[in-house]
C-alpha positions in Angstrom: 84.5 127.2 77.0 86.8 124.4 77.7 87.2 122.8 81.1 90.4 123.6 82.9 93.4 121.4 82.0 92.7 118.3 84.0 96.0 116.5 83.4 98.3 117.1 86.3 101.8 117.9 85.6 102.6 115.5 88.4 103.9 113.0 85.9 107.5 111.7 85.6 107.9 112.8 82.0 107.2 116.5 82.9 109.3 116.8 86.0 111.6 119.8 86.1 115.1 118.8 86.9 115.6 120.8 90.1 117.9 118.8 92.4 116.7 120.5 95.6 113.1 119.2 95.1 113.6 116.2 92.8 113.2 113.6 95.6 110.0 115.0 97.2 108.5 115.8 93.8 109.1 112.3 92.4 107.6 110.9 95.6 104.6 113.1 95.2 104.3 112.0 91.5 104.3 108.3 92.6 101.8 108.9 95.3 99.5 110.7 92.9 99.9 108.0 90.3 98.7 105.3 92.7 95.7 107.5 93.9 97.2 108.4 97.3 96.2 112.0 97.0 96.7 112.8 100.7 100.4 111.8 100.6 100.8 113.7 97.3 99.3 116.9 99.0 101.6 116.4 102.0 104.7 116.2 99.8 103.8 118.8 97.2 102.6 121.6 99.6 106.0 122.4 101.1 107.4 122.7 97.6 104.7 125.0 96.6 105.2 127.1 99.7 108.9 127.3 98.8 107.9 128.9 95.5 108.1 126.1 93.0 105.7 127.0 90.2 104.9 123.5 89.1 104.1 122.5 92.6 102.0 125.5 93.1 100.0 124.7 89.9 99.5 121.1 90.9 98.4 122.0 94.4 95.9 124.4 92.9 94.6 121.7 90.6 94.2 119.3 93.4 92.2 121.9 95.4 90.1 122.5 92.2 89.4 118.8 91.8 89.0 118.0 95.5 91.8 115.4 95.4 93.3 114.7 98.8 91.6 117.9 100.2 88.0 119.2 100.2 87.3 120.9 96.9 88.1 124.6 97.4 88.1 126.9 94.3 89.3 129.9 96.3 92.3 127.9 97.5 92.9 126.7 94.0 92.8 130.3 92.7 95.4 131.2 95.3 97.9 128.6 94.1 97.2 129.1 90.4 97.9 132.8 90.9 101.2 132.2 92.5 102.3 129.9 89.7 100.8 132.2 87.0 102.7 135.1 88.4 105.9 133.1 87.6 104.8 132.6 84.0 103.5 129.0 84.4 101.3 128.6 81.3 98.7 126.0 82.5 98.3 128.0 85.7 97.7 131.2 83.6 95.1 129.3 81.5 93.3 127.8 84.5 93.3 131.2 86.2 91.6 132.6 83.1 89.1 129.7 83.2 88.2 130.3 86.8 87.6 134.0 86.1 85.5 133.1 83.1 83.3 130.7 85.0 83.2 132.5 88.4 84.9 129.6 90.3 86.6 130.9 93.5 86.1 134.5 92.4 83.3 136.6 91.0 82.9 136.0 87.3 85.1 138.6 85.4 85.5 138.1 81.7 88.0 141.0 81.4 90.2 139.3 83.9 89.8 136.0 82.1 90.9 137.6 78.8 93.9 139.0 80.6 95.1 135.6 81.8 94.2 133.7 78.6 96.1 136.4 76.8 99.3 135.9 78.8 99.2 132.1 78.1 98.1 132.6 74.5 101.0 135.0 73.8 103.4 132.3 74.8 101.8 129.8 72.5 99.5 127.8 74.8 96.9 126.4 72.4 94.0 126.0 74.8 94.4 129.6 75.9 94.5 130.7 72.2 91.3 128.8 71.6 89.5 130.3 74.6 90.7 133.8 73.7 89.3 133.3 70.3 86.0 132.4 71.9 86.0 135.5 74.0 86.6 137.7 70.9 83.9 135.9 69.0 81.3 136.3 71.7 82.5 139.8 72.9 83.0 138.6 76.4 85.6 140.8 78.3 86.6 142.5 75.0 84.7 144.2 72.2 83.4 141.6 69.8 85.9 141.2 67.0 85.6 138.3 64.6 88.9 139.0 62.8 90.8 138.7 66.2 88.8 135.5 66.9 89.9 134.1 63.7 93.5 135.1 64.5 93.5 133.2 67.8 91.6 130.2 66.4 94.1 129.9 63.7 97.1 129.9 66.1 95.5 127.1 68.1 94.3 125.3 65.0 97.9 125.3 63.6 98.9 123.5 66.8 96.3 120.8 66.2 93.6 122.0 68.5 90.4 120.2 67.2 87.9 122.7 68.7 89.8 125.6 67.2 89.8 123.9 63.8 86.1 123.4 64.0 85.5 127.0 65.0 87.7 128.2 62.2 85.7 126.1 59.8 82.5 127.9 61.2 84.1 131.3 60.6 84.9 130.5 57.0 81.5 128.9 56.5 79.7 132.0 57.9 82.0 134.6 56.5 82.8 135.9 60.0 86.2 137.7 60.3 87.2 136.2 56.9 85.6 136.2 53.4 83.1 133.3 53.2 84.9 130.3 51.7 83.2 127.0 51.8 86.2 125.1 50.5 88.3 126.5 53.3 85.5 125.6 55.8 85.5 122.1 54.6 89.3 121.8 55.0 89.1 122.9 58.6 86.0 120.8 59.4 87.8 117.8 57.9 90.9 118.3 60.1 88.7 118.5 63.2 86.5 115.6 62.0 89.5 113.4 61.5 90.5 114.1 65.1 87.1 112.8 66.2 85.2 116.1 66.8 81.5 115.2 66.5 80.4 118.7 65.7 82.9 118.9 62.8 81.8 115.5 61.6 78.2 116.6 61.5 79.1 119.9 59.7 81.3 118.1 57.2 78.3 115.8 56.5 76.1 118.8 56.0 78.6 120.3 53.5 78.6 117.1 51.5 74.8 117.0 51.6 74.4 120.6 50.4 77.4 120.5 48.0 79.1 123.4 49.7 82.8 123.5 49.1 82.7 119.9 47.8 80.7 118.2 45.1 77.4 117.1 46.5 77.7 113.5 47.7 75.0 112.0 49.8 76.9 108.8 50.5 79.8 110.8 51.9 77.3 112.9 53.9 75.9 109.8 55.4 79.4 108.6 56.3 80.2 111.7 58.3 76.7 111.9 59.9 77.2 108.3 61.1 80.5 109.1 62.7 78.9 112.0 64.6 75.7 110.0 65.3 77.8 107.2 66.8 79.2 109.7 69.3 75.7 110.8 70.3 75.2 113.9 68.2 71.4 114.4 68.1 71.4 116.5 64.9 73.5 113.8 63.1 71.2 111.1 64.3 68.2 113.0 63.0 69.7 113.6 59.6 70.8 110.0 59.4 67.2 109.0 60.2 66.1 111.1 57.2 68.6 109.5 54.9 67.6 106.0 55.8 64.0 106.9 55.4 64.5 108.3 51.9 67.3 105.9 50.9 69.5 108.9 50.2 73.2 108.0 50.2 72.3 104.7 52.0 70.0 101.8 51.2 66.4 102.6 52.3 65.9 101.0 55.7 63.0 102.0 57.9 64.3 100.0 60.8 67.5 102.1 61.0 65.5 105.2 60.2 63.2 104.5 63.2 66.2 103.7 65.4 68.1 107.0 64.6 64.9 109.1 65.0 64.3 107.5 68.4 67.8 108.2 69.5 67.7 111.8 68.3 64.4 112.4 70.1 65.9 111.1 73.3 69.0 113.3 73.0 67.6 116.7 71.9 67.6 118.9 75.0 64.4 120.5 76.3 65.5 123.8 74.7 65.2 122.1 71.3 61.7 120.8 71.8 60.6 121.6 68.3 63.4 119.4 66.9 62.6 116.7 69.4 59.0 116.7 68.3 60.1 116.5 64.6 62.2 113.4 65.4 59.2 111.8 67.1 56.9 112.7 64.2 59.4 111.2 61.7 59.9 108.1 63.8 56.1 107.6 63.9 55.9 108.1 60.1 58.6 105.4 59.7 56.7 103.1 62.0 53.6 103.4 59.9 55.5 101.8 57.0 56.9 99.0 59.2 55.6 95.6 60.4 55.2 95.2 64.2 58.3 92.9 64.1 60.3 95.7 62.5 59.2 98.2 65.0 60.2 95.9 67.8 63.6 95.4 66.2 64.1 99.1 65.8 63.2 99.7 69.5 65.6 97.0 70.6 68.4 98.5 68.5 67.8 101.9 70.1 67.7 100.5 73.6 71.0 98.6 73.1 72.8 101.5 71.4 75.7 103.1 73.2 77.8 106.1 72.1 81.2 105.4 70.7 83.8 108.0 71.6 86.4 108.3 68.8 90.0 108.5 69.9 
């Protein structure tokens, strides 16, 4: 699931033109912008108590994040609910998130679905995406891949990268829709172009296997590299294989060793078998290298840093 919307509506561009509160609200915005959270809380709380939905939402968010006040999920829930009951979309979304994750309330997937649904029905993309996830996993509702696809598509059509990736998965696996690799590639590409590492990896895999596109190892390596540069362990592993074989890229044992080392360091404990495979492949590459090349590969791995795409 996604994290709750972390961007406060306490920004000048999103202020509601309500003359009675414009002054205090603007002052709260400025205080928040300069990191003076205590002043922002002091100014926003009376507005929230007067029933202003945006102020209620922002107050809830500051309690959730512990900004200007001790972190208090129960208090955050209280203010989100007040704003959500007035139809405030981000508040409805965050209320759903809190129920889904048991923050400030006992975990309740059915209640999460209820609040995601309210925001989703009004076109809130993040809520549409999460509602799709709930239907796909059968949390709070009977599992229904067709409904998951419906909500993923609504969010994807608004440009949501995660929804586009998941829609690609649904087409690739034939869940809720007829299996269609070409359609999967289209959605993976949309998400990949937005910098989604999982989509970049899957797009690379489609090119490597020739599913939905002509087989093209160079293009596979190109997309694996984009995901690997962001720290995707599976992409790093596959890139190590391609450099070791000279498939789609010039054969280069130094780079093969580097990518296998990085993959081994990033696979979680739950994927021990894949981590062990990365180590084994790295050692195989090392057996074909000079000591100087091994030292170079280790140096490259130590100096590597993930690059987050914008």
